[in-house]
N, C-alpha and C positions, 0 to 999 in steps of 0.2 A: 324291567322298566323303572325309570326314575319316578319317585314319588314327588308330587309338587310340594314345594316348601311354602308353608303358610307362615307369614310373618305377622306378628301382632305388633300393633303400635304401642309404644310405651309413652306414658304421660308422666311428667315431673310433678311430684307432690310438693309444691312450694312451701306449704306450711311446715312440713317436716324438714325441708332443707333450711328454712329460716330458723327453726327451733334449734337444730344442731349447730348452725352457724353462730347464733346468739350465745349458746352455751359454750362453744369453743372460744369465742372472744372473751367471755367472762373468765373462763378457766385459764386461758393463756395469759391473761393479765396477772392472775395470781401466781401461775407457775413461773413466768419469767421474772416477776417481781421477787419471788422467793429465790430464784437462781442468782440474781444480782445481789440481793441482800446476803445470801449465804456465802457467795464468793468474797464479798467485801468483808464479812465477819471473819471468815477463815484467814484471809490475807492479813487483816489487822491483828488477829489473835497471835499469829505466828510471825508477824513483822516481815512479810514476804516481799513487800515493795510493789511498785506499780506494774512492773512487767508480769510478775507471777499472779497479781490480781486479775490482769486482763486474760491470762491463760486460764485461770479458774473461771472467769466469766464465760469464756468460750466453751469450756468443758460442761459447765452447768447449763448453758443455753442449749448445747447439743442434747443433753439429757432432757431438757424441757421440750425440745422438738420431738424426741422419741415419745415422751408422755402424751403430747398433743396428737401425734399420729395414731397412737394406740386408742386414745379417746375417740377420735373421729371414726376410726374403723369400728369400734364397739358401738358407737352411736348409730352408725349406718345399719348395723344388724338389728337394732331395736326399732329405729325409725327408718323405714324404707324410703328411698328417695324417688322411686318410680313405681308405677303400677301399670299393668297391662290393660288395654281397653278392650 
């Protein structure tokens, strides 16, 4: 016979969600600011020109996105977003 499936309702912990969101906004401002500053500095140092500066911008921003995704995933392990009722 089939066992009845008991579903528990999940409740969102908004305080934890807002904490992680706030930290992500703060850290992303620093990460993406550093990405643009770093690409500008490297392009200027090696006289790469505007096209290569934009390519470096894109590469560094992609690295920043990876960093932010890893941060949010790690933060979700520490600060759970839901709880069972």
